[in-house]
N, C-alpha and C positions, 0 to 999 in steps of 0.2 A: 035669746039662746037659739031660736030657730034659724035666724040669719047666719049665725056662726056655724051651725051644722051644715047649712046649705053651701056656704063658702068652702068649708072643709071638703065636702063631697065634690064640689066643682074642681078644686085643686087636685084631689086624688084622681078623679076620673080623667081629667085632662092630662095629668102627668103620666098615668098608666098608658094612655093611648099614644102619646107623642114620644118619639125616641130622641128628641132634641129639645133642650131648654136654653134660654138666654140667661146668663148669670152675670151680675155685676157685684163684685166684692167691694168691701169698704176700701176706698182709696184707689180703685181701679179706674182707668181712664174711660173705658167703655165696656159694655156688656159683651160677653163672648158666648158663642154657640158651643154647647157641650152636650155630648151624649150621656145618657143617664139611665137609671132604672128607678122605679118607685118601689120602695120596700119598707114595710112596717111603719108607715106614716111619714116617710121622708124621701126626698130625692137623694139618691146615692150616686156619687161620682168617683172616678179614679183618675189620677193624673200626676203631673209634674215629674214624671220619671222618663226613662229612655223610651221614646216612641209613643208616649201617652200625651193626652191633652194638657195644656197649661191651665193652672188653677190660680191665676193672678188675683191677688187681693183676698183670697179665701184663707182665713186663719182660724184655728180652733178657738171657739168662744166668741168669734166675731159675728158680724151680720152680713147678709147679702140680699140682693133683690133678684127674684127669680121670675122670669116671664115664660109662660108655656104657650106654645103655638098649636094651632090646629093641624092635625095630621093630614087632613085632606086638602085644605086650602092654604095652609102655611101662615095664616094670619094670627095675630095675637088673641088669645082667649082669656088669659088671666095673668095678673102680676101680683106677687105677694112677697112680703118680707120674710126672711128665714134666718134662723140661728144656725151657725156652722159648728159642727162637732166632728172631731177626728178620733174614731175609736182606735185603741191600741192594736197593732198587728197581733193576730193570734187570739184576740178576745172573742167572746161569743158573738157580739154585735158585728165585729169586723168579719168574722167567718161567714155569717149570714149574708152580709152585704156583698162580699166577694163571690159567694156562690151565685147570687143573682147577676152580678156584673159580668162574671165569666161567661154566662150563657148569652149575653148580649154583645160581647166584644167581638167585632168583626176583624178578620185578617190579622189575628194575633201572630207575631213572629215565633212565639215559643210554645203555643198550644197548652199542654197540660202543666208545664212549668210556670205558667203565667201567675198564679197566686203567689208562688215563692218569690218571683221577681217583683211583684207588687209589694210584698212585705219588705223586701230589701230596699227597693229604689223609689217607690211611689207613695202617694198619700191617698187614702180612701176617706172620703168625706160624706157626712150626712147633713143635708140642708132641711131642717124641720120647719114647717110653716109656723110663723109667729106673728100674730097681729092681723089687722083688717086688710082686705084686698085693696090694692091701689086702683083708683078710678081709671077707666080706659081713656087714653089721650084723645084730644079733639083734632090734633094736627099730626103731621108726619114726624116720625122720630128717626128718619133716615140719617145715617152717619157714614162718613167715609170709611172704606175698608181699613182694617188693621194693617200696618206696614209688614211686608213679607219679602223674603228673597226670591220667591217664586216669580216666574216670568210667564208672559203669554206665549202661545205657540207662534211659530213663524207663519208667514203667509203661505197659502197653498201654491204649489208650482203651477205655472201658467198652463201647461198642457194637461193637467189633471181633469178639468171639466170635459175636454174632448174625449179623454180615455174613458171616463165614466159614461159618457153618452154612447160610445161605441158598445160598451157592455150591455146597456139597456136595449139597444137595437137587436143584439144577438138573441136575447131571450124571447 
């Protein structure tokens, strides 16, 4: 029993301090980095709507693997299995999760109307820890980036370094 309590405390403390978790849903090709909040014993997420994060492979009643990273170093702290639940929009559990998520959502396009948009277009999920912690891997788990239409920026203009050097000399 003591080991289970220590594991639960580690999951909770790591999840509270980190603003980002890596989540791999059942059937997903790779884990995705998702912003979250820790609320009432679970990792809460919002996504799959206009302008929100994708929640690939996460279905109500399904399972997921959650990896929490260190806030200061960014390394893996703990990996645990979780059960996925999707509270109904407007329910007490949904309202409590949305209140926490709303405070952590950065750069929201609609401000105070965000909860209404989430109720209409998005899914709010709770990932509740279930089972023993996964052992830390002995090797690298590096994977190629997820395909995206984003491109890298263009090379800097040839004259820019000279222009910047002139600015430094004036100061």
